[in-house]
C-alpha positions as CSV (number, residue, x, y, z in Angstrom):
1,X,53.5,44.3,-114.8
2,X,50.3,44.0,-114.1
3,X,50.1,40.7,-111.2
4,X,54.2,40.2,-110.1
5,X,54.2,43.4,-107.5
6,X,56.5,45.4,-105.6
7,X,55.1,44.4,-101.2
8,X,55.1,47.5,-99.0
9,X,55.4,47.6,-95.7
10,X,55.7,44.0,-93.5
11,X,55.1,42.0,-96.3
12,X,58.0,43.7,-97.9
13,X,60.2,41.9,-94.5
14,X,59.2,38.5,-96.7
15,X,59.7,39.1,-100.1
16,X,60.9,41.4,-103.1
17,X,58.2,41.1,-105.4
18,X,55.0,39.1,-104.9
19,X,52.1,37.6,-106.9
20,X,48.1,36.2,-105.3
21,X,46.9,33.6,-108.0
22,X,43.9,33.4,-105.8
23,X,41.3,35.9,-104.2
24,X,40.2,34.2,-100.8
25,X,40.7,32.2,-99.1
26,X,38.9,28.4,-96.8
27,X,41.5,28.4,-94.4
28,X,39.6,30.3,-91.9
29,X,42.6,31.7,-89.9
30,X,41.1,33.6,-87.1
31,X,44.2,36.4,-87.5
32,X,44.3,36.7,-91.1
33,X,44.4,39.8,-91.8
34,X,43.3,40.0,-96.2
35,X,39.9,40.5,-95.5
36,X,40.5,43.7,-94.3
37,X,42.8,44.5,-97.1
38,X,40.2,44.5,-99.5
39,X,37.2,45.5,-97.8
40,X,35.9,42.2,-97.3
41,X,34.1,39.9,-94.4
42,X,36.1,37.4,-93.3
43,X,33.1,35.1,-94.2
44,X,32.4,36.7,-97.7
45,X,36.6,36.4,-98.1
46,X,35.9,32.4,-96.5
47,X,33.5,31.5,-99.0
48,X,34.2,33.8,-102.7
49,X,37.4,31.8,-103.6
50,X,38.1,32.2,-107.4
51,X,41.0,32.1,-109.5
52,X,41.9,35.8,-110.7
53,X,40.4,37.0,-114.0
54,X,43.6,35.8,-116.5
55,X,46.2,35.5,-113.7
56,X,48.4,33.1,-115.7
57,X,48.6,34.5,-118.7
58,X,49.6,38.0,-117.1
59,X,51.3,36.4,-114.4
60,X,53.1,35.0,-118.4
61,X,54.1,38.5,-119.7
62,X,55.1,39.9,-116.8
63,X,57.9,37.2,-115.7
64,X,58.9,38.0,-119.4
65,X,59.6,41.0,-118.1
66,X,61.5,40.4,-115.7
67,X,63.5,37.4,-117.8
68,X,64.1,40.4,-120.5
69,X,65.7,43.0,-118.3
70,X,67.0,40.6,-116.5
71,X,65.7,40.6,-113.3
72,X,64.6,36.8,-112.8
73,X,67.4,37.0,-110.2
74,X,67.2,36.3,-106.3
75,X,66.9,39.7,-106.0
76,X,63.4,39.5,-107.1
77,X,62.5,36.4,-106.1
78,X,58.2,35.8,-106.6
79,X,56.3,35.4,-103.4
80,X,53.5,32.6,-104.0
81,X,51.1,34.6,-102.4
82,X,49.9,37.3,-99.4
83,X,46.5,37.4,-100.0
84,X,45.4,34.0,-100.2
85,X,46.7,30.3,-99.8
86,X,48.3,29.0,-103.0
87,X,47.3,25.5,-102.4
88,X,43.5,25.6,-100.4
89,X,41.7,23.6,-102.1
90,X,40.6,24.8,-105.1
91,X,44.2,24.0,-106.1
92,X,43.1,20.4,-106.4
93,X,41.3,21.2,-109.8
94,X,42.3,24.4,-111.1
95,X,45.7,23.8,-111.2
96,X,47.3,27.5,-111.0
97,X,49.7,27.0,-109.0
98,X,51.0,24.4,-111.1
99,X,51.2,26.2,-113.9
100,X,52.0,29.2,-112.8
101,X,55.8,27.7,-111.6
102,X,55.4,26.2,-115.3
103,X,55.8,29.4,-116.6
104,X,58.1,30.4,-114.1
105,X,60.9,27.9,-114.6
106,X,60.1,28.4,-118.8
107,X,61.6,32.5,-117.6
108,X,63.8,31.1,-115.2
109,X,62.0,33.6,-113.1
110,X,62.4,32.7,-108.8
111,X,59.3,32.1,-106.9
112,X,59.1,31.0,-103.0
113,X,55.5,29.7,-101.5
114,X,54.3,29.6,-98.4
115,X,51.1,27.8,-97.6
116,X,49.2,25.9,-94.7
117,X,48.3,23.0,-98.0
118,X,48.1,19.7,-97.1
119,X,50.8,17.5,-98.3
120,X,48.8,15.6,-99.9
121,X,48.0,19.1,-102.5
122,X,51.4,19.9,-102.5
123,X,53.8,16.7,-103.3
124,X,52.5,16.7,-106.9
125,X,54.4,19.8,-107.3
126,X,58.2,18.9,-105.3
127,X,60.1,17.9,-108.4
128,X,58.5,20.5,-110.6
129,X,59.6,22.9,-107.0
130,X,63.3,21.3,-107.4
131,X,63.8,21.6,-111.0
132,X,62.3,25.4,-111.0
133,X,64.4,26.7,-108.1
134,X,61.6,27.4,-105.9
135,X,62.0,27.7,-102.2
136,X,59.3,25.9,-99.9
137,X,57.7,28.0,-97.3
138,X,55.4,26.9,-94.7
139,X,53.3,28.4,-91.8
140,X,53.3,26.8,-88.7
141,X,53.8,28.5,-85.5
142,X,51.8,25.8,-83.5
143,X,53.1,21.9,-82.7
144,X,49.9,21.3,-81.0
145,X,47.3,20.3,-83.6
146,X,44.5,20.8,-80.8
147,X,46.2,24.4,-80.7
148,X,45.9,24.8,-84.7
149,X,42.4,23.9,-85.0
150,X,41.4,26.9,-82.3
151,X,43.1,29.9,-85.1
152,X,43.4,27.7,-88.5
153,X,40.4,25.5,-88.6
154,X,40.3,24.8,-92.0
155,X,44.5,25.1,-92.2
156,X,46.4,21.8,-93.1
157,X,47.4,19.8,-89.6
158,X,50.8,20.2,-88.4
159,X,51.3,16.7,-88.9
160,X,51.0,17.5,-92.5
161,X,52.7,20.7,-93.0
162,X,55.7,19.1,-90.4
163,X,55.9,16.2,-93.8
164,X,55.7,18.5,-96.3
165,X,58.8,20.4,-94.7
166,X,60.8,17.1,-94.5
167,X,59.8,16.0,-98.0
168,X,60.8,18.3,-99.4
169,X,64.1,19.0,-97.7
170,X,64.9,15.4,-98.4
171,X,63.9,16.5,-101.7
172,X,66.6,19.1,-102.3
173,X,64.1,22.1,-102.3
174,X,64.5,24.8,-99.7
175,X,62.6,24.7,-97.1
176,X,62.0,27.8,-94.5
177,X,58.9,28.9,-92.1
178,X,57.1,31.6,-91.0
179,X,56.1,31.7,-87.8
180,X,54.0,34.1,-88.2
181,X,51.8,34.8,-85.9
182,X,53.2,33.3,-82.5
183,X,49.9,33.2,-80.8
184,X,51.7,31.4,-77.4
185,X,55.4,31.1,-77.4
186,X,55.8,28.3,-75.8
187,X,54.1,26.2,-78.5
188,X,56.5,28.4,-81.4
189,X,59.9,27.3,-79.6
190,X,58.4,23.6,-79.4
191,X,57.5,24.3,-83.0
192,X,62.1,25.2,-84.0
193,X,63.0,22.2,-81.2
194,X,60.6,19.3,-83.7
195,X,61.6,21.0,-86.7
196,X,64.9,22.5,-87.0
197,X,66.6,19.6,-88.9
198,X,64.7,19.8,-92.4
199,X,64.7,23.7,-92.4
200,X,66.9,26.3,-93.5
201,X,65.1,29.4,-92.7
202,X,62.8,30.8,-90.2
203,X,60.7,34.2,-90.4
204,X,59.6,34.8,-86.5
205,X,56.8,37.9,-85.5
206,X,54.7,37.5,-83.7
207,X,50.7,38.3,-82.9
208,X,49.1,41.6,-84.0
209,X,45.8,43.4,-84.2
210,X,44.6,41.5,-81.0
211,X,45.2,44.0,-78.4
212,X,44.3,41.1,-75.2
213,X,46.4,38.5,-76.2
214,X,49.8,40.5,-77.2
215,X,49.2,42.2,-74.0
216,X,49.7,38.3,-72.1
217,X,53.0,37.5,-74.0
218,X,56.0,39.1,-72.4
219,X,57.5,39.4,-76.5
220,X,61.4,40.6,-74.9
221,X,61.4,37.4,-73.5
222,X,60.2,35.3,-76.0
223,X,62.7,37.3,-78.0
224,X,65.2,35.8,-76.5
225,X,64.2,32.8,-75.3
226,X,63.6,32.5,-79.5
227,X,66.8,33.5,-81.3
228,X,69.1,31.7,-78.3
229,X,67.0,28.5,-79.7
230,X,67.5,29.4,-83.4
231,X,71.4,29.9,-82.6
232,X,71.8,27.1,-80.6
233,X,70.6,24.8,-84.0
234,X,72.6,26.7,-86.2
235,X,69.4,27.8,-87.6
236,X,69.5,30.7,-90.5
237,X,67.0,33.2,-89.5
238,X,64.9,36.8,-89.6
239,X,63.0,38.2,-86.7
240,X,60.8,40.6,-88.6
241,X,61.0,44.3,-86.9
242,X,57.4,44.1,-85.4
243,X,59.5,41.3,-82.8
244,X,62.3,43.5,-82.6
245,X,60.5,46.5,-81.8
246,X,58.3,44.4,-79.4
247,X,58.3,45.7,-76.0
């Protein structure tokens, strides 16, 4: 395969396969690891957003391969995306993600979406997601939009993301939350309290690569607290290895 790949390391905790439809991202998240992965500055990463050359043709070929080899099952679900957001502003005009979902549906390839995009940008694709057996994930670590703006200045508001999750859940689309990176434990716990009724699955991970902020958090306490809360609400969840091992 050429554009669908098997993630490595921590990324493999999220999905067995992945595909990056865009290069670059406009969200401007302070904790973003993507620029370092491909040796770009944060400024260049945010300003030089584009769809990958030939991405849809290559994705179609890779999906055909998965279908031919009977690898279009749950064990080979493909994540959109690790190194970019599939529903950033460029998607409104290019519709690369929508067309990729249509290709996945054609080949019965299972897809998960992870986004911080706005409700308005994602909503037109909800019915397609339902028809194509997509799992819709939203990154959500803050209940306060003021704090969200400090860390994710150009991403969708907290309210927009919650509205998207609720509507998708009401339509019967499996929903999940990537509560990573957790930066302020009380904020993360509040997210669970607010959203547990319309989220099917939670993935929880700590902040990394910011020693000063990390050192101010009692990670074992947060781990206990979040597990207790998720169990209280009878939520399905996964605690990522970095948080499981945090001391």
